[in-house]
C-alpha positions as CSV (number, residue, x, y, z in Angstrom):
1,X,35.9,-27.7,-46.9
2,X,37.8,-28.7,-43.8
3,X,35.9,-30.2,-40.9
4,X,36.5,-29.3,-37.3
5,X,38.5,-32.4,-36.6
6,X,40.8,-31.7,-39.6
7,X,41.4,-28.2,-38.4
8,X,42.2,-29.6,-34.9
9,X,44.7,-32.1,-36.4
10,X,46.4,-29.3,-38.4
11,X,46.8,-27.2,-35.2
12,X,48.1,-30.1,-33.2
13,X,50.7,-31.0,-35.9
14,X,51.8,-27.3,-36.1
15,X,52.2,-27.2,-32.3
16,X,54.3,-30.4,-32.4
17,X,56.5,-28.9,-35.1
18,X,57.1,-25.9,-32.9
19,X,58.0,-28.0,-29.9
20,X,60.4,-30.2,-32.0
21,X,62.0,-27.0,-33.5
22,X,62.4,-25.5,-30.0
23,X,64.1,-28.7,-28.7
24,X,66.4,-28.9,-31.7
25,X,67.5,-25.2,-31.6
26,X,67.3,-24.8,-27.8
27,X,71.1,-25.4,-27.3
28,X,71.9,-22.3,-29.5
29,X,69.6,-20.1,-27.4
30,X,71.1,-20.7,-23.9
31,X,71.4,-17.9,-21.4
32,X,75.1,-18.3,-21.2
33,X,75.6,-17.7,-24.9
34,X,73.3,-14.7,-24.8
35,X,75.3,-13.4,-21.8
36,X,78.5,-13.8,-23.8
37,X,77.0,-11.8,-26.7
38,X,75.9,-9.1,-24.3
39,X,79.3,-8.9,-22.6
40,X,81.0,-8.7,-26.0
41,X,78.9,-5.8,-26.9
42,X,79.7,-4.1,-23.6
43,X,83.4,-4.8,-24.2
44,X,83.1,-3.0,-27.6
45,X,81.5,0.0,-25.8
46,X,84.4,0.0,-23.3
47,X,87.0,-0.1,-26.1
48,X,85.2,2.7,-27.9
49,X,85.3,4.8,-24.7
50,X,89.0,4.1,-24.3
51,X,89.5,5.2,-27.9
52,X,87.5,8.3,-27.3
53,X,89.6,9.1,-24.2
54,X,92.8,8.7,-26.3
55,X,91.7,11.2,-28.9
56,X,93.9,14.2,-29.4
57,X,93.2,17.6,-30.8
58,X,96.6,19.2,-31.2
59,X,97.1,22.8,-32.1
60,X,100.6,23.6,-33.1
61,X,102.1,27.0,-33.8
62,X,105.7,27.5,-35.1
63,X,107.6,30.6,-34.5
64,X,110.5,30.9,-37.0
65,X,113.1,33.6,-37.3
66,X,112.3,36.2,-39.9
67,X,115.9,36.4,-41.1
68,X,116.7,32.7,-40.7
69,X,119.3,33.4,-38.0
70,X,119.3,31.5,-34.7
71,X,117.6,33.0,-31.7
72,X,119.7,34.0,-28.8
73,X,118.9,31.2,-26.4
74,X,119.6,33.2,-23.2
75,X,117.2,35.9,-24.4
76,X,114.6,33.3,-25.4
77,X,114.8,31.5,-22.1
78,X,114.5,34.7,-20.0
79,X,111.7,36.0,-22.1
80,X,109.6,32.8,-21.8
81,X,110.4,32.6,-18.1
82,X,109.4,36.2,-17.5
83,X,106.1,35.5,-19.3
84,X,105.3,32.9,-16.7
85,X,106.4,29.6,-18.1
86,X,108.1,27.0,-16.0
87,X,111.0,24.9,-17.2
88,X,110.1,21.2,-17.2
89,X,113.1,19.1,-18.3
90,X,114.0,21.4,-21.2
91,X,110.5,22.2,-22.2
92,X,108.6,25.3,-21.1
93,X,105.1,24.9,-19.8
94,X,102.5,27.6,-19.3
95,X,99.9,26.8,-16.6
96,X,96.4,28.1,-16.2
97,X,95.0,29.6,-12.9
98,X,94.5,26.2,-11.3
99,X,98.1,25.1,-12.0
100,X,97.0,22.7,-14.8
101,X,99.0,22.6,-18.0
102,X,97.8,25.0,-20.7
103,X,100.4,24.6,-23.4
104,X,104.1,23.8,-24.0
105,X,107.0,25.5,-25.9
106,X,109.8,23.4,-27.3
107,X,112.6,23.6,-29.8
108,X,111.4,22.6,-33.3
109,X,114.6,20.9,-34.0
110,X,115.7,17.6,-32.4
111,X,115.8,16.9,-29.5
112,X,113.2,19.6,-28.8
113,X,114.8,21.0,-25.7
114,X,115.5,24.6,-25.1
115,X,118.6,25.1,-23.0
116,X,121.2,27.8,-22.7
117,X,123.4,26.1,-25.4
118,X,120.5,25.6,-27.8
119,X,120.9,27.0,-31.3
120,X,117.6,27.1,-33.2
121,X,115.8,29.4,-35.5
122,X,112.4,27.8,-34.8
123,X,110.4,27.0,-31.7
124,X,107.0,25.3,-31.5
125,X,104.0,25.9,-29.2
126,X,101.6,23.0,-28.7
127,X,98.4,22.4,-27.0
128,X,96.1,19.4,-26.8
129,X,92.6,20.8,-26.6
130,X,91.3,17.4,-25.4
131,X,93.6,17.3,-22.4
132,X,93.4,20.8,-21.0
133,X,90.8,21.7,-18.5
134,X,89.7,25.0,-20.2
135,X,90.4,24.8,-23.9
136,X,89.2,28.3,-24.7
137,X,91.2,30.1,-22.1
138,X,94.3,27.9,-22.8
139,X,94.0,28.5,-26.6
140,X,93.6,32.3,-26.1
141,X,96.6,32.4,-23.8
142,X,98.7,30.5,-26.4
143,X,97.6,33.0,-29.1
144,X,98.5,36.0,-26.9
145,X,101.9,34.5,-25.8
146,X,102.8,33.6,-29.4
147,X,102.2,37.2,-30.5
148,X,104.3,38.6,-27.6
149,X,107.1,36.2,-28.1
150,X,107.1,36.6,-31.9
151,X,107.3,40.4,-31.5
152,X,110.2,40.2,-29.0
153,X,112.3,37.7,-30.9
154,X,111.4,38.9,-34.4
155,X,109.7,35.8,-35.5
156,X,106.9,34.8,-37.8
157,X,104.0,32.8,-36.4
158,X,103.2,29.8,-38.6
159,X,100.8,26.8,-38.5
160,X,102.0,23.2,-38.3
161,X,102.5,23.2,-42.1
162,X,104.8,26.2,-41.7
163,X,102.4,28.6,-43.5
164,X,101.9,32.0,-42.0
165,X,99.0,32.0,-39.5
166,X,95.8,33.5,-40.9
167,X,92.8,35.1,-39.1
168,X,90.5,32.4,-40.6
169,X,92.7,29.6,-39.1
170,X,92.6,31.3,-35.7
171,X,88.8,31.6,-35.8
172,X,88.5,28.0,-36.9
173,X,90.7,26.8,-34.0
174,X,88.8,29.0,-31.5
175,X,85.6,27.4,-32.7
176,X,87.1,24.0,-32.3
177,X,88.2,24.9,-28.7
178,X,84.6,26.1,-28.0
179,X,83.1,22.9,-29.3
180,X,85.5,20.8,-27.2
181,X,84.9,22.8,-24.0
182,X,81.1,22.6,-24.7
183,X,81.3,18.8,-25.1
184,X,83.4,18.5,-22.0
185,X,80.9,20.5,-20.0
186,X,78.1,18.2,-21.3
187,X,80.0,15.1,-20.3
188,X,80.6,16.5,-16.8
189,X,76.9,17.3,-16.3
190,X,75.9,13.8,-17.6
191,X,78.0,12.1,-14.9
């Protein structure tokens, strides 16, 4: 059995081992290095936020001619303009009530511009749900405009894979727009 003096010597030797260990490893636990580790983690969070801001959620509809013939470009331009779009460098842009961009219309073929001398049998309507202020309203407006334009120019509405647009896809995209608007509202309230 250990005596009191032996227990005391074991405790003191353990204490000295701790001190020597601390002095030996102290250089690796400096405040500067800990600060660098913390700043690196903050830098990672900043990079993640930048990546999150760069995210896109594109919704693309194609309107292609039913018979495969080219659209009359003058009729197409006047129709789109009469529906409220503004010509921006050959692209047509629809705006929401606050003059923020809702969605765009372009020529599906290169270079994408719709001008009076354009010959195309397909146009594209595109919206980035992450960039618009009101994703639900902008998406609904794009749906209604695509139906109006398709009816007037005798076109079929297709998705980005050139498959006819289905009711299920429209519902899925509306749900996605609702989720994005909800998350945008939450992030605005958090700030």
